[in-house]
N, C-alpha and C positions, 0 to 999 in steps of 0.2 A: 470745437474741435480738439483743443490741446487737452480740456478735461478728459474727454472721450478716452484720448491715447495714454494719458497717465492713470486711467482708472481713478478718477477723484469725486465722480459724481455720485451723489447719495443713493445707495443701494439699499432696499429692503430686504427683511430676512429670507424673502424667496429667491433673492438674486436678482430683482428687476429694478430698473431704474424709471421713476414715474417721467422723468424729463425727456426720455428718449423712447420713442415707438417703433418698432421694425414691422414691416409689412412682408411677409413670405411670398416669395416667388416674384416680388415687384422690381424693378430696375429702372435707373434714371439716365439720362442722357443731355448733354448740355452743348450748345451751339453758340459761340461767341460771335456778335456782329461786331465789325470793325469797321473803323472811318477808313476812305480813300487815302491811300498813300501810308497807312500804318504797317509796320512799326517806325518808317521814317517820318517826315514831315506830314502834317495831315490838317485838313481845314477843320474849322469848329463852327458852330452857331447855325449848322443846317437842321432842318426840320423833321422831326421824328413823327411819323404817320403810323398809328395802330388802327387796325380794321378788327372788328368782330370777326369771329370763325364760327363755322357751322361744324360741329363735329358728328361723329356717327351717333344714332340713337343708341342709349344703354351702353355708352361707351365707359370702359374703366380707366380710359387714359386722362393723363391732367396735363397742362401746360402752364410753366410760371414763368414770367419775365422779370428779371433783375436788372436794375439799373446800375451801371458803372460810371462810364463818361457820358452822363447826360446833365442838364441844367434845365430849369424854368425860363421862359421868356420873360421880358420885363413886365408885360401885363399879366402874367402868370397862368396864360391860357393856351401856351404852347410847350412841347418838350423839345429842346435842341441838344444837338451834340456837343460835347465838352472836351471829348477825350479821345484816343485812339482805339480802347476797347469800350464801345459805346453800350451794349446790352449782351445779357446771357440768357437765352431761351433755353430752358429745361422743360424736357417731356418725361414723364413718368408713365410707365404701363407694365402689364403682367408679361415680362420678359423683355428682353433687351430689344429686340426688332419692333415691339410696340412702342418702346421708348423713343427708340430714335425715330419712327414716324410721327410719334405726338412732336417731338421736337421740332422736326421740319416743317411740319404743319403750322406749328407756330410762328417759325421764321417767316413763313409766306404771309403772315397777317401783319407784319413789320417792313417798313421801308423808309428809307432816306437816301438821299442822293449820295452816290458814292458806295454805299453799301456793300461789303464783300463778307465772305465768309467760307469756311472750309465745306466741302461737299461730301466728305470722306469719313466723318466722325464714326467712329465703331463698327467701320466696314472689317477691320480684321477681327473682330469678335464675331461679326455676322457671316463672314466667309472665310472660312479656314483654307490654309494652303492646300494645293492640290497635291496629292501623295503619288509620287511617281517610281515606277521600276523600271530598271535599266538592264537590258540584256545586250552584252556585247562579247566578242571574241579576241577582239585585237585590242588597238592602244585607246580606243574610244576618246578620238581626239574631239568629235562633236559633242561629248558631254561637257567639254570644259567651259563651252560657252554657258550650258544651261547652269552649271554651278556658279559661275561668275555673276550671271544675273541674279541667282538666287541670293549670293551674298552680298550683292550691291543692294538689295531691297527691290530689284526691279521686277522680280517675277514672283509671284504669291504662289509657290510651289516649295516642296521639300523632297528630296531624293530618299526614298524609304529603305531601296534596297538596289545594290549592284550587284548581279548575277553573272556569271560566266561557265561557260563549258570547257574553259581553259585553264588550268590550276595557274599558269605564269602569264596570264593576259595581263597586258599594261593596263586595261581599264579597271582591274582589281587594285594596282598599285596607286592608281590616280585617286581612287576612292578612298584608299587608305590614308594618302596624304592629305585628303580633305576631312579625314573623320567620318566618312560615310560608312553606313552598315553595308557591307560585301560578303558575297559567299561563292565558292566553287562547287558545282555539282557535277560530278563525273558521270559522263554517259556510258561508260564501259559496261557492257552486259546488259544496257537497257535499250528497249525497242524506242522507236520515236515517241510512240504514244506513252510509254511508261515514263520516258524521261521528261516528257512535257507535262505529265501529272505532278512530278515532283517539283518541277518549276512553278506551276501553278499554285501548289500548296504553298511554295515558300512566299511567293508574291501575296497569296491571300492573308497569310500569317502576318504579313508587314503592312496590310490595310491598304494595298497599292489601288489608286483609282486609274492611272492610265499607264501603259507598259510603252516604253521607247525600246526598239530595237537599233543599237548602235553597231552597226558591224557585226551583227551576230550570223555567225556562218553556218547556221541550220535551218533547213526548212520547216515550219511549223506543221504540226498534225491536225487534221480537221477537227479533233476534239479540243484542242489549243485554241484554233480560230474560233470556233463556236462559244468557248468559255469567254473569251477576250474580244469578242465582236463589238466593234464600236469603241474600244478601248486599247487598241493595239496600233502603234504607229512604226512604220519603216522608213528610213531615208534610204534613197537610191542615188547613185552618183551620175545620174543622166536626167535628161528631160524626158522622162516618160511619155508616152509608151517606147519611145526608140531606145535600143539596146536594153530592153528588158530582159533580165536572166542572166545577164553578165554581173562579173565582180569585179571590183578594185581596179588595178591596172588595166585588165582585159577591156573594162568600159571605155577608158580614156582613150587607149590604141584604137578602140573602133571609132571613136568620134573624130580622131586625127585622120584615119583612114578614109572615113566618109567626106572631109573636107568640110565639115561643119563650122560656121562662122561663130558659133554660140554654144555653150554647154550649160551645165547648172547642176541643181539637185532637184529631186522630188520627195515631198513628204506625202506618204500614202498609207491608207488602212490596209493591215495585213488581211489577206482573203487565202483562200485554198490554191487560187491561180498565183504562180510565182511572179511577183512583182505586178500584178494585175488588179490589185485592190483598187479603190476610188482613189482619186487625189485630192487632197486637202490644200496644199500650196506647192509652188514652184519658185526657185530663185535662180536667176540666170546670171551668167558672165561671159565675157568674149573669149574666143579662141584666138590667142596672138600668134602671129607669123612666127616660126621657129619654135614653136612649143614642144616640149616633149611630153611623153605620158605623164612624168613625174610632176612637171611643171603644172600640167591642167589639173592632176589630183591635187595638189597643194591649194590651188585656187578655188577649186570646187569644196574642199575640205572646208575652208574659211566660211563658206556659204551656209553648210550643214548644220552648224551649231545655232546660228542666227535663224535658220528656218524652224529648227526645232523649238528654240524660245518663242517664236511666234506663233508656232502651233499649240504650245501649251497655252499660251495666252488666250488664243481663239476658243480652246475648248474648256478652260478653267469654270466658266459658269455654267455651262450645260452638264458637266460630268459630276457636279456635286450639288444639283438643284435639287435633288431629292431631299437632302437634309435641311433645305429652307422651306419646305412645304408641310412644317408641323401645323400651321396654320393656313386656311384658305387664303389663296391670294386672288384678288380680284383684280380687273382693269382699272376700276376707282380707286383701290387700295395702292396700286402702283401709281397713281397721279394722274391718270386719264378720267374724268366724270363724263360718261356719254349722255347722262340725263342733262347737264348742264350744257352740254352741245345742242342737244335738242330745245332746251329752253330759249338758247340765243337764235336759233333757226325760227323758232315761232315769234320772237320778240321784233325781229329784223324783217319779217316777211311784209309788214305794211311800209316800212320804209323803202324797202326796194320796190313795192307796188307803185310808189309814188313817182319812179322813174320810166314808167312804161312810155314808149315812143313806137311810131310806126316801124315794124320790122321784128317786134317782139313783145311779149305779154309781162317779161320781168318776173315769171314765176320762180322760185326756188324749190329745191328737192330733188330736181332729176342729176343724172349722172353727168350731163353736160347743158350749157345753154345755147339755146337756139336763136339764129337771127338771120331773117329772110331780107337779103338785100334789096329783091326787087320792091317789096313793100316798103322799102327805106327810099325809093326812087333811084336805086343803082344797078338797075339791071342792064345787060347788054355785055358787050365785049370788051368795052373801052373803060372798065372800072378797075381800079388799082387798090388793093387793100394796104393799109399803112398801120403798124403796129408800134406801140410804144410800153416801155415798162420803166419803173422808177419806185424810189423810196422817199422815205421823209427825213432819213438821216438821223443824226443825233438832236433835231428838235424834239424828238421823242423823249429825251431824258428830262426835258423841262415839263412836259406834259403828264409824264408818270410821276415826277417829283411832287406836283401841284394837285394832281388827280384832274386835271382838264384834259378830255380826250376827244372832244367833238370835231375842234378845228383841225386837228392833225388828218381826220378822215377827209376835208375839203383839200388839205395840202396834197394828199395822196393822189386825188383825181386831178388837181391843178397840173402836179408834175409830169402826169402822162400826157393827157389831152392838150395842153399847150404846146408839148413836143410833137404830137399829130399834126396839130394845126399849123405850124410852120411848113410842113409840106404841103399845105393848101387842101387837107383831108377834113372832112367833118367827124368827129368823133361819134362812132354807132352805140358800142357798148363798152363794159368796164368790168373786170373782175378782181377780186382783192384776195390776198393771202395775209393772215393773220396767223402769228405763231407765238405761242407763250408757254411757262412751265406750268402753270395752273391757271385755268380758264376764271377769269373774273367777267361773270355775265354782264353785269352793270357797265363796267369799262369796256367791253366789246361791243356793247350795244350803243354807247356814245360814239364808238369810232365809226360804226355802220351808219349812225345817223349822218356823221358828218359827210361819209362817203356819198351817201344818197344824195345828200343836200349839193354836193359837188357835181354829182352826175346831173342833177336837175338843172344846174348853172351851165353844165356843158350839153346839155341835151343828150345824154348818153343814158342807155339804160343799164342798170345794174343787174346781170343776168346771173350771177353766181360767184362763188369764191371758195375758199377753203380756211377752217378754222383749225390749226394743229395745235394740239395741246400735248407737249414734249416734256413730261416729268424730269427734272434735273439739268434742262438746257438752259433755263433762264432762272435769274434770281428772283425773288419773292416781288410781285408787282410789275415786273419786266415783260414787254411783248415787243415785236417786231412788225413791221408791216412792209408789204410790197403790192403795188397795183400794176394792172395791165389791160390796156386799152386798145381798141382795133376801130380804125377810122376808114372812111373810102374817099377816093376823088377820081374825077374824070380824068384820064390819060393826058388829056392836052392842058389839063389845069395844074399841073402838078408844080410845086414852088421848091426852089427858086426858079425863075424862069425869063431869061433875057435881060438879067441884071447888067447894066453897063454904066460907064462911066457918065458924071452928069447927075444921074440919079439921086434923088432927094432923101434922106435919111430921118425919119420922124420917130419919135420916142413917146412910148405911153407909160405912164406912171405905174410904179408897183405899189403893193399895199404895205409893204414895210421889208423884211429881211427876206421875205418868202421861205424857201426849204434849203438854202444852201448856206455854208459857212459857220454852222452853229458849233463847232468843236471850237472855233476861236471866239464865237459870242460867249460861250459859257466860260471860257478862260478869262473874257474881260470883266464879266458879271464877278467871277471869283477873285480877280484882281482888285475890283472896285470895294471888297469887302461887303457885297450887297447879297441878300437873301431873295428867293422868288418872290416872296411875299412883301418885300419893302416896296415903297412908294417909288414908281419910275423915275429915275433921275434925269430923263429926258421928255419932251413933249411927245406922248405917245398917241394913238388913235381915239382914246377915249380920256376924258378928264379924269384924274384920280386913279388911273389905272396902276395895277402893281407891276413889278418888272417882269413877271411871266406872262401877265395878260398881254402887255405890250409885244412882247417877244413872240407869243403866240397866235398873234394875228395871222388867220389864214392867207395862203398864197393866192394872188388873184387868177382868175380863170376869164380868158379873152376871148373864148370861142364865139359867143353870140355877138359879141362887139365886131369881131373881125371877118366872119363868115360872109355877111353881105360884101362887104368890100372885095374879099377875094373872089365872090362868084360875079362881081360886076367888073373884073379884070382891072381893078385899081391898084392891084399890090402885085409888085414882081418878086419880092422877097421878105422874109420874115425872120427873125433871130429870136429866140427864147433865152433871156439873160438869166443864166442859172450858174452852176459852178464854173468858175474862171471869168465870170463877171463880163463887162463889156468887151474887154479886150481879146477874150478867147472865143466868144460866141458869135459876134458879128463876122469874123472870117468864116463861118461855117456856111453863111450863105452866098458869099463872094467868089467870084473865079479868082485864080491865082493872080492875075495880072491887075487887079483892083487894089484900091487903098480907101477906108473909110476915114475922112476928114472931119473931124467932129471939134466943133467950137464951142467950148463951155458958156464963155461970155455972150455969145452972138444968139446962143440957144436960150439964154436965160435959164440956164439948168442950175437950181439951187440944191445942196446936199441936204437930204431930211434929216431930222434932229437925232434920230435913232443911230444913222452912218457917221453923223459928226461925232457922235458921243464915243462910238466904237474906235473911230480913228485917233480920237485922243487919248483913249485908256490904252489902246494897244500901241499906240505910237508907230502907226503906219503911213507910209509915203502914199501919195496919190496914186502912184502907179500900182503899189501892193492893193490899195483899198479898191482900183477898178478892176484887178485882177481876181479879187474875193468875194466882193457884194455887187448886187446890182445896183446900188448908189440912188435908188429912186427911179430907175428905167427898167421895166419888167419885161417890155418888148420893144423891138426895133423894126420898123417897116422901110422898105426901100420901093419908092415910087417914082414914076416919070414925073420930070419937072413939069412938065405942061398940066399934070393932073395933081400935083402937090396941093394947090389952092382948095381944089375938090375934095380930096381927101380929109384935108385940115377941116373943111366945112362940115363935113358928115360926121368926122369925131367930135367935134364941137356940139353939134346938134344932139350927140348922144350923151352930151354931159361930160365928155372928157377935156383936159387941158393939154394937149399933146405939145412936145417940144421940136422944134425944126433943129435938130442935132448937127446936121453938116449935108455933105455931098460926098458923092464917090467920084475919085478921080483915079487916073492911070498910076499903076505903082512903079517908083523908080528904083531898079536894082533890087536890093536885098530890104528895101524899106519895109517896116512893119505894117501889117495889113489894118491897123487901127491906129490913128494918130490922133491924140487929144491935145488941144492948146488951150491955154487958160487954167484957171485953178477953180477947183471946186471949193465952195464955201456955203 
């Protein structure tokens, strides 16, 4: 680079340098991928995953990845982050737009935990500022907000011309102070049409995209309206259509006389009908007791400038779109691949079919999923539907970091159906929402496989879902999930039912952390200096499991275990131990006058290894631990004392090792609704 700038490279007699080759019409764009926390303190040692990408056929675009803050792992098999600026992804293409698209397509093939990057590289070069022409006859107060926003870099616009029909108008002086092009056009001796032709000519010479009328005291001719249709805005100092046709203080006096409690301004398209063009937006303010017309005018004027700024932002893209259409723009080029979506549907149909149950056929492809309550055994007037929705939280971050997606599909189902179950309901069907920036068919299929597996465990049918591909909303490799489930219960069987003092509390084991508290879990892993692929520092569910494998253990689904007990009238209440832990979830099934008295030592409750490790690394008190994690108990049952042994026997026969956590007692004054005695170890 230095040699190029100093003209010191060897040059032939023809003036060419053999070491440098230029490509006509080509452009390059580079996007830097940075570590979490950069430019401040940032972690290192996070694995960098690079996936192959499928480019368009006969593409003239290329992608290059340059390493900066990276290092090889000890075994030389993995690439790890070692600096703040980790990678530079460069796209080369025929023109700037193609280069930018290539660069961001390359970004989507790279991922590491905490990766972040700018999403607006080259946007100024791709999208020029919108050129504004301003017409005004008075001081042009509203113009000041537009000027301020432009000068602050908050509005992609430039004022190409300020024009007035008054030689001494304050708006011209305002333009002069800011060095803006400005012009007085005399209307003397000109018809309305002739004057407007002069104005149009001046606006066209300035290359104006959008005309703003800021206190322009003239009525536009039909010819002017036609020429600038959809490109000319006016501000009116009232909430149109009220007080249309009025001007300045006249409008504010009318507002006060009418006794209106609020006023404001309206930005509308200019039409042949005075103040009758379509509204673009309105901004409101209160009319205060004792307001004069001048007071109200001042308050409304403060809104007018901000309203113009917002209007210009809204219209920017649409008004210069034609300049961005030199190349055909398809939905796929914009980042949404319909073919990939159809491929995903084809792949997941067999998984969905595996969830068929009485009431539906689990067929995909319709606009909605159908379910027949009568076929499911819930006909009649006493059927109550129960709905639940949830997500997986930041457990997703771990799954995405290591590319293990199936288990979180089970989590998604579990978090919804367990919540329905505690109402006494049988989950009937499930729907999912999968949102991503660019659809990875393989990852999405893994997720749906997990969802189908969870539905089978819960006895629910997977009857549909939505896959939303939203380019620019998510970083490369990222996606989000939401689940929705509906169940049914007979009105007389809704839980909780008749929970009373003396009832016994039983606890069912969780499979691990389940799907809550993962923001803290990830901080603990980071504090311990561990990577997701490191050996698990605590005894996990599988021998030799990695950190990620242990923490991705799917949430347990309790439906088939507990439905027979619920239908047999053996359970009075249930609490799904999720966010808030035992302390915040058990009270959700209790009347206000009861307290859960939990005796850790009498129950033989031992803290599973994962929670003991989290408590140690985070330095959590037992109280905080019990309010954050399930601590090994994923579901709590309230049963009659005379039926407790029966329920315990049923659970043990099913292979469970239930805990007798304690009993319910009368609550004393402001006593907590869950009182835990003894230490978890």
